N, C-alpha and C positions, 0 to 999 in steps of 0.2 A: 203106212207107218213107216216103212223103210225109207221111203223117198223123203218124208218129213225129217226123219233122223239124219240123213245124209245132208240135207239142206242146213239143219241145224249145226252140224259139225263144220260145214263149210262156212256158215256165217261166223262162228267163233274163231276159225282159222283166219278169216279175212281181218277180224278186229284185232287179233294178235299181231298179224303182220303190219297193220296199219299203225298200231302202237310202237312196234319195233322201228319202222322207218321214221315214224314222226320223233322218236327220241334220238335217233341217228342224225336227223336233220337239225337238231338243236332245240327241239320243243321242251326238252327236259330242263328243269331248273339246276343250274350249276351247283355243286356242293358248296356249302359255305366254308371259307378258309379260316383255319384257326389263327387268331391273332397272335402275332409274336410277342415276346416279352419285351417291354419297353426298355431301351438301353441308352441312357443319356439323361443329363439333368437339364432343366429349363432355366433360363436367366431369372434372376429375382427382380420382381416388380417392386421397386423402392416404396411405392405408395401402400404396399402391404406390410411394410415393416413396422413394428411397434415395440415399446418396451414393456416387458411382462412385468406386472406391478409387484409380485412376490418376490422376484429374484433381482429385478433390475436388468435382466439379460434381454438383449434385442432378439426377437423371434419374427417369424413371418406369420402373418395372420392366417388362420384356417388352413395352414399347409403342414403336412405330416409325413413322415417316413413310416411305412407300414410293411410288416413281414407276416405273411400268412403261415398257417400250419404246413408241414411238408407234404402231406397227403392230399391237399386240395387240388382240384382240376381247374382249368380255365373257366369253365362254365360257372362253376361255383364261386370263383373270384369275381366275375362279373355280377353274380346275383348279390353277392355280400356288398360290392361296391355300390350298386344301385340302391340297395337297402339303406345304406348309411349316407346316401346322397354324395358320394365322392367321385371326383373326376381324375383320371389319371394324367399326370402332367409329365412323368418320366419314370425312370427306374435305374437301379443298379443290377444288371442281369447276373453278374458273377455271384451274388449272394441273395438274389431273388427279393430285392427290396423295391417296393412301389412308392414313388413321390406322387402324393395325392393332395387335392384341394377339397376340402369338405363344404359342401354347399348348404345354404339355408340354416347357417348357425345363428342362434339368437344374438343379437348384438352385444349384450352384456354378459355372455357367457364366457367364464374364464377358460383359457387353452387347456388347463389341467382337466376341467370337466369334459371336454370334448375328447380327450385322451382316455379318460375313464369310461366314457360312453362307447368309444371304438373298441375298448378292451373287453367290454361286455359281449361283443359279437364272438361266439365261440371259434369261429374260424381264423380270427386274427390272433396272432401269437405276441407280436411286440408292436408298440407304437411309440414314436418320439416327435416331439416338436422339432423344427429346424432352428438351430442356435447360430448366432454370430460368434465366430472365433476370431482370434488374432495372433500375431506373433509375440514371443517372449523376449522382447528387447526394449529397453529404454534408450531413447535417442542419446652377401656374398658377392653375387654379381647383382642381385636385385638392390637397387638403389636405396630404398627406404630403410633397409635393416641397419641396426647398430652391430658393434662387434659382438660375436657369439660368446657366451659364458653361461653354460648350464649349471655351474655352482652358485652364481649369483644372478638370477633372473631379473633383468631390468630392461629399460628402454623399450623400443617398439617390438622387439622380438622376445620380450619376456615370457609370453605364453608358450611358445614353442620350446623355450629353454626350460621352462618349469616341468614340462611333460617329457623332456629328454628326447625331443625329435631329432637334433643333429646326430646323436649316436645311433638312433634308429636308422637314419638315412644311410649309414654306412652299409647296412644290409639291403634296403630297397628305397626307392623314390616313387614307387607306385607304378601303375601299368594302365595303358589305355585299354587293356582286355578286361579291367575290372568296372563293372556297371554299378554306379550309385544313383539311386533315385532321390531327389530333393523336392519334397512337397513344401512350397512356400508362396510368398506374396511378393511380386515385384521383382523381376529379373532384368538385369542389362545382359543379354545373351551375346552381345558384341563387345563386351569388355575386354580391354587388351589383355588382361592377365587370366581370362577365363576361356576366350573363344576357341583355343586349340584344344581344350579338355571337355567341351560340350559336345555330346553325341546327339541330342535332340532337345527341343523346347516344345512342351505342349501347353497351350494357352486355353485356359478354361475361365478366363475372366469375363465377367458379365457387368462390369462397371462397379462391383462391390468391393474391390480390393483398394484400399488407400495407402497401403504401406509400401510405398515405392522403394525399391533397392533393398528391402529386407532379405529378399532371396539372393540378391547380389552378395550381400554381406556373409550369408551363410555358405553359399557356394565357394566363395573365395577362401574361406577358413578351411574348407574340405580340400580344395584343389586348384588354387591359384597355381599357374604354370611357374615352375621353379628354375632359377638359373637362367633366365631368358633376357637379362639386362633390363627388365621392366618391373616396376613396382615392388611386389611382395612374393612370398612363397606360401602356399598352402601346405597342409600336413602331407598331401600327396602332391608331388610335382606333376604326375601323369595320371590321367584317369578318364572314364568314359561317364560323364555326368548326363543323367536324364532330368531335366528340369520340368516340373509340372506346376504351372502357374495356377494357384487355387483361388477361388473366390473366398469370401470370409464367412461361408455358410457351411454347416456341419455336413450336408449331404455331398457338397463339392470335395470335401476332405475325404470322405469314404470312397467316393469314385475315383480319386487320383491316387490314393494309396493302392487300390486294386489294380489300377491302370499301370502303376510303376512295377508292380509284381509280375503282371502279365507281360510287360515289355522287357522283363529280364533282369530288374534290379536285385542284386543279392543283398544289399544294405539300403535302407530307406531312412533318411533324415526328416524329422518333423519337429520344427522349432515352432510350436503353436500350442494353443489351447485357451483357456479362460484367463483374462486379465481382471482379477477381482478388484484390485486397488485401482488400476489406472482407468478401466472401462466401466466397472459397476460402482466404484467409489466407496467401497467397504470391503470388509473381510467376510469369508463365508461364516455362516452361523449354525453351530451344531444343533441349535434348538428350532432352526427353520426347516419345516418338512419340505418346502419347495426347493431350497437349496439341494437337499437330499435326492429328491426326485429328478431334478435336473441332471445331476451327475449320473444317477442310476440309468435314466433312459438313454443318455448318450453312450454310457458304457455298454448297454445292451447291444447297440448296433455296432460300435467299434470291436466288440467281441466276435461278431459275425464275420467281421472284415479280418481279424487276426485268426480266426479259425480257418479261413480260406488261405491266407498267405503263409500259414506256417505248416501246411500239410502238402503232400505231393500233388502235383509236381513242383510246388514252390517250397522254399526253405529260407524265408526272408528274415533278416534281423532288423527290427524297427527300433530306431533310436530317438527319443523324444526328450525335449527341455522339460524340466520339472515345474517351471513357472516361477513368477517373481512376486510372490504375496507374502512371504515369510510365514507359511502355514505348512501343514503336513501335505505332501504331494497327492494325497488321496482326493484333494479338492481340485485337482487339474483334470480336465477331460481325459479319461483313458488311462491315466497313470497306475491307478489300483489294479489294473489287469496285469501288471508286470509280475504279480503274484501268481496268477493263473498261467501265464506263458513266460516262466523264468528263464527259459533258454532262447527266447526270440525277442525279448522286449526290454530294453534298457533304458531307464529314466535317469536323467543326468542334472545335477545341481552345479552351481557356479562357485569358483573361488577366485581370490585375487592373487597378486604376486608373491604374497606371503604364505600362500596356500591356506588362508582363512576363508571360511564360508562367506560368499557375499552376502551382506546384510539382508537383501530382500529375497535371497534364494529360498525356494521350497525345500523341504527336507523330509525325513522319516524313513520309515522302513521299505517303502516302495522305490526309493531312490538307490541305485546300485552303484554309482560311481560319480565323482565330480571331475570338472575340467576348468580351464581358465574361462572367466567371463566378466571381467572388470576392466575397461579401457583397453581391449584388445584391438589390434590393427587389422582391418579387413577392407574389402573393396567397396566402392560406391558406384553409382552410375556415372555414365559418361567419362569413364576411365580414371575416376577419382578414387582416393583412398581416405580412410578415417581412423584415427586411434583411439577414438572415445567410445565405441560401442560397448554396451554393458548389459548384461542378463543372461539368463540361462539359455536364451536363443544362441548365443555365441558359444556356450559350453558345449551343447550337443554335437555340433559339426566337428569338433576336435576328436570326439569319440568315433564319429562316423569316419573321419579320415584314417584313424588307427584301424578300424576294421578293413578299410580298403587296403591299407599297406600289408595287413597279414594275408589278405586274398592274393595280393600281387606275387607273394612268395609261394604260397600254396592255395590254388584256386578250388581244390577239393575240400576245404575246410566247411564243416556245416555251421548253421547258425548257432547251435548249442556249443561247438567248439569255439566259435569266435567270442561268444559271451564269456566262456570259462577263461580264455586267454586274456581278455580285456580286464576281467575282474581279478584274476589272480595276479596279474602283472601290475596292477595298481598298487600304489603306496599307501601304507596305512597312516591315517592322519589321527591327531590327537584331539581334534575339534568335535565337540558333541553339542548338540543344539536342542535347547527346549526340552529337555527330558528324553532325547533320542537315545535309545539304549545302545546303539552301535555307530561309532565314528564312520563317516564317509570316506572311502578311499579315493585318492586322485590318481588318474591314469598315468602310466609311464610307457611311452612308446618302445624304448629300448628293451625294457624288461619284458613286455609282452611279446616282442619279436623274438628274443632269445629263449623265452619259455616255449614258444611255438617250435622254434629249430630243435630244441632239446628233447621236446615231446613227440613231434610228428616226423622227424627226419631220422 
């Protein structure tokens, strides 16, 4: 019995040693690696673009942005995606959004039904279709300028005269240390009046941006180089512009706003949103549930973006055009969230040289200030200029330029301080629109700079 017991022990010892050496020699299966969160967005296949019949909005067939609940792990994400027959196309890592395509959707199923079906899965918190967006524009020594006269704004430089830029320039003309993000469509990054003020140009174009030079127009209003014997002058003569060339799809917009914040932009200009009249050929309808759903689902995801860029380590001021449909700005994508983020989000309407609201400008309680936006001078592609640009797309960059001037004097200003200085420095207007209970103020560069000097120095 003793001998048999010893042999039994020896046999087990040999088995253990064999298994040990076998595993060291590579016989053991490698541990499965955890899939990294997708970061990046896929180009849009134009064959999948369709006009959603309830809203008239162009969307991407069977593609969605999905946000899972916070406590879910990767294994559970994969299980849910498999269960709803969804393939991951990309994502926005900063706010943990997946870009997915849902397979096997019945041919005649409305996109809103697919959204509702996805939301029934308990682990999915938010879902949104992917929308097509667009720009809010309707088509000294610098030689283009007329004689400066801030008392009587007129000529090519009426816009800068109206907002008292010349007297503000007595204090500062900007600085290349101030980083401004411009999210837009179509840049001429080699434009003669911009090239010295461009720090970087990020191209996210997938062939779906058709608005050539809209970004050039916006950027030149913010920071066309001043006093260089060329063309025009921006609100800032010197700046560090980060240009983010966006496709005309909502997920690209979210991605680029986050990218601008991560890249160091203190202020971000967004002259874009829904064009109800120009693109959808109608006004929004209070009684159309799909119009409300479209705005609601977009705002859920822009809210995630804002939550990220307004908290540490970021403290970004987002400045957006109000839109050109002569309706309450709540019908523009994202604008209603200015109420939730009052210190980090400025919505801008447009006025003419008589400081009257532009006839198509959006308005209402979500609009903070107004700025010039009717026949303003700006840069075009191929070193050209145009004095006929009109719309709230033109107005927002004047406010962005003002924020940049303030930061050039005091780079320690927070987004909330910038907001306060811009709003309190603006001039009261007597214009009230369609029952709007409060007149919209027009920015004044000199007032805001002097208020900042008197308050923070």
